[in-house]
Wavefront OBJ file of the C-alpha trace (Angstrom):
o trace
v 27.096 -28.798 -153.510
v 27.784 -31.968 -151.282
v 24.839 -34.426 -149.368
v 25.352 -32.218 -146.112
v 24.524 -28.700 -147.681
v 21.931 -30.477 -149.713
v 20.046 -31.813 -146.420
v 20.558 -28.901 -144.548
v 19.022 -26.899 -147.464
v 16.161 -29.463 -148.094
v 15.328 -29.113 -143.941
v 15.038 -25.366 -144.110
v 13.147 -25.343 -147.121
v 10.965 -27.895 -145.430
v 10.538 -25.556 -142.404
v 9.698 -22.500 -144.542
v 7.305 -24.473 -146.514
v 5.331 -25.130 -143.064
v 5.496 -21.812 -142.346
v 3.956 -20.323 -145.372
v 1.057 -23.024 -145.685
v -0.896 -21.205 -143.412
v -4.457 -22.094 -144.242
v -6.044 -24.525 -141.549
v -8.361 -25.859 -144.114
v -5.564 -27.317 -146.115
v -2.944 -28.354 -142.776
v -2.685 -31.968 -141.150
v -0.205 -33.266 -138.767
v 2.654 -33.226 -141.221
v 2.504 -29.398 -140.921
v 4.835 -29.837 -137.527
v 8.526 -29.574 -137.982
v 9.365 -33.022 -136.437
v 7.484 -34.342 -139.735
v 8.416 -31.780 -142.303
v 11.991 -31.698 -141.802
v 12.941 -35.246 -142.513
v 10.310 -35.286 -145.383
v 12.108 -32.116 -146.952
v 15.227 -33.282 -146.488
v 14.744 -36.504 -148.213
v 13.370 -34.573 -151.114
v 16.566 -32.554 -151.092
v 18.877 -35.740 -151.378
v 16.647 -37.421 -153.978
v 18.226 -35.871 -157.367
v 21.198 -37.647 -156.143
v 19.603 -40.618 -155.248
v 18.163 -40.934 -158.831
v 21.457 -39.743 -160.370
v 24.106 -40.580 -157.961
v 27.305 -38.104 -157.893
v 29.437 -41.424 -157.197
v 28.935 -41.503 -161.336
v 31.246 -38.723 -161.346
v 31.532 -35.061 -161.933
v 29.122 -35.334 -164.925
v 26.315 -36.873 -162.850
v 23.964 -34.198 -163.720
v 21.534 -35.874 -166.155
v 17.689 -35.323 -166.872
v 16.936 -35.311 -163.286
v 19.113 -32.555 -162.548
v 18.052 -30.619 -165.550
v 15.941 -27.009 -166.165
v 13.237 -29.264 -167.783
v 12.424 -31.180 -164.570
v 12.837 -27.874 -162.426
v 10.159 -26.241 -164.742
v 7.588 -29.089 -164.600
v 8.494 -29.658 -160.890
v 7.581 -25.876 -160.181
v 4.388 -25.922 -162.396
v 3.277 -29.229 -159.711
v 4.191 -27.384 -157.089
v 2.333 -24.559 -157.961
v -0.938 -27.077 -158.645
v -0.558 -28.853 -155.185
v -0.323 -26.078 -153.322
v -3.683 -24.401 -154.649
v -5.327 -28.179 -154.165
v -7.917 -27.792 -151.607
v -7.909 -31.529 -150.126
v -10.977 -32.411 -147.957
v -9.901 -35.870 -146.353
v -7.422 -35.993 -144.039
v -5.279 -38.165 -145.710
v -5.377 -35.889 -148.915
v -4.299 -33.507 -146.948
v -1.007 -35.345 -145.744
v -0.709 -36.420 -149.383
v -0.652 -32.769 -150.405
v 1.938 -31.542 -147.496
v 4.422 -34.668 -148.194
v 4.133 -33.707 -152.009
v 5.039 -29.864 -151.289
v 7.788 -30.802 -148.980
v 9.630 -33.364 -151.223
v 9.099 -31.190 -154.199
v 10.302 -28.089 -152.245
v 13.448 -29.912 -150.908
v 13.867 -31.259 -154.783
v 13.768 -27.845 -156.313
v 15.900 -26.471 -153.605
v 18.647 -29.261 -154.534
v 18.475 -28.141 -157.847
v 18.601 -24.396 -157.355
v 21.839 -24.912 -154.937
v 23.510 -27.195 -158.178
v 22.252 -24.216 -160.369
v 24.543 -22.074 -158.380
v 27.829 -24.154 -159.333
v 30.266 -23.856 -161.913
v 29.041 -26.907 -163.448
v 25.467 -25.635 -163.729
v 22.404 -27.708 -164.854
v 21.850 -29.261 -168.282
v 18.684 -27.791 -170.112
v 17.479 -31.281 -170.574
l 1 2 3 4 5 6 7 8 9 10 11 12 13 14 15 16 17 18 19 20 21 22 23 24 25 26 27 28 29 30 31 32 33 34 35 36 37 38 39 40 41 42 43 44 45 46 47 48 49 50 51 52 53 54 55 56 57 58 59 60 61 62 63 64 65 66 67 68 69 70 71 72 73 74 75 76 77 78 79 80 81 82 83 84 85 86 87 88 89 90 91 92 93 94 95 96 97 98 99 100 101 102 103 104 105 106 107 108 109 110 111 112 113 114 115 116 117 118 119 120
């Protein structure tokens, strides 16, 4: 997958995340497409920022692995269940969800390519 594809998927995942996260007690100003889209887009690009594809076709190392996807998935689940009380904690929660969802979308897209993802 190329960078534009990961950005597009990340943005779509961001919109989906704020649409799904409807509990008003957990929402913040970032529950707005103008804020959510660039944050999730960044998350969708993050694996290639950490392990740039400019290193060649074998750039998928640990941060592009199934192990990272599993840890991140668990972290996203715990973050989704978190019920913050302060405004800043609510913002931190949704930022973490958006970046994490974008990151997971990148790994999922890469897993569908012929190269797939390494286990570790």
